[in-house]
C-alpha positions as CSV (number, residue, x, y, z in Angstrom):
1,X,2.2,-24.0,-4.5
2,X,4.4,-21.5,-2.8
3,X,8.1,-21.7,-3.4
4,X,10.8,-20.7,-1.0
5,X,11.8,-17.7,-3.3
6,X,8.2,-16.4,-3.4
7,X,8.0,-16.8,0.4
8,X,11.1,-14.8,1.0
9,X,9.9,-12.0,-1.3
10,X,6.5,-12.0,0.4
11,X,7.8,-12.0,3.9
12,X,10.4,-9.2,3.0
13,X,7.6,-7.0,1.6
14,X,5.4,-7.6,4.6
15,X,8.2,-6.8,7.0
16,X,8.9,-3.5,5.1
17,X,5.2,-2.7,5.3
18,X,5.2,-3.4,9.0
19,X,8.2,-1.2,9.5
20,X,6.5,1.6,7.7
21,X,3.4,1.2,9.9
22,X,5.5,1.3,13.0
23,X,7.1,4.6,11.9
24,X,3.6,6.0,11.3
25,X,2.6,4.9,14.8
26,X,5.6,6.7,16.2
27,X,4.7,9.8,14.3
28,X,1.1,9.5,15.7
29,X,2.4,9.3,19.3
30,X,4.7,12.3,18.7
31,X,1.9,14.4,17.2
32,X,-0.6,13.4,19.9
33,X,2.0,14.3,22.6
34,X,2.7,17.6,20.9
35,X,-1.0,18.4,20.7
36,X,-1.6,17.3,24.4
37,X,1.3,19.5,25.6
38,X,-0.2,22.4,23.6
39,X,-3.6,21.9,25.3
40,X,-5.4,20.5,22.3
41,X,-7.1,17.4,23.7
42,X,-9.4,16.8,20.7
43,X,-6.7,15.1,18.8
44,X,-5.9,12.4,21.4
45,X,-8.8,10.1,20.8
46,X,-8.6,9.9,17.0
47,X,-4.8,9.4,17.3
48,X,-5.2,6.7,19.8
49,X,-7.9,4.9,17.7
50,X,-5.7,5.2,14.6
51,X,-2.7,3.8,16.6
52,X,-4.8,0.9,17.9
53,X,-6.0,0.2,14.3
54,X,-2.4,0.2,13.0
55,X,-1.4,-2.1,15.9
56,X,-4.1,-4.5,15.0
57,X,-3.0,-4.5,11.3
58,X,0.6,-5.2,12.4
59,X,-0.5,-8.1,14.6
60,X,-2.6,-9.5,11.7
61,X,0.3,-9.2,9.3
62,X,2.7,-10.9,11.7
63,X,0.2,-13.7,12.2
64,X,0.0,-14.1,8.5
65,X,3.8,-14.3,8.1
66,X,4.0,-16.9,10.8
67,X,1.3,-19.0,9.3
68,X,2.8,-18.7,5.8
69,X,6.2,-19.7,7.1
70,X,4.7,-22.7,8.9
71,X,2.8,-23.7,5.8
72,X,5.9,-23.3,3.7
73,X,8.0,-25.5,6.1
74,X,5.3,-28.1,6.1
75,X,5.2,-28.4,2.3
76,X,9.0,-28.6,2.2
77,X,9.1,-31.4,4.8
78,X,6.6,-33.4,2.9
79,X,7.9,-32.8,-0.6
C-alpha cells in the first residue's frame, strides 16, 4: 500500500526528473538551431528524434503521476 508520504516523495522525484528532461530538450533545440544556422543540417533529424523521445517520456511520466495520485486518493477515500 502506498502512503501519502511515499506518494509525495515519488511525485517530487518524478517532477524533478521531468524538469531535467525539459532542460535537456531546450538544450537540444538550442544546439539544433545553432547547427542549422551554421549550415549543418545533418544534426537536425537526430535532434528532433531525441526531442520527440524525451517528450514521449515526459508524457508517460506525467500520466503515471496522475494515475498514482488518483489511486492514492481512491485508497484514502475508502480507508
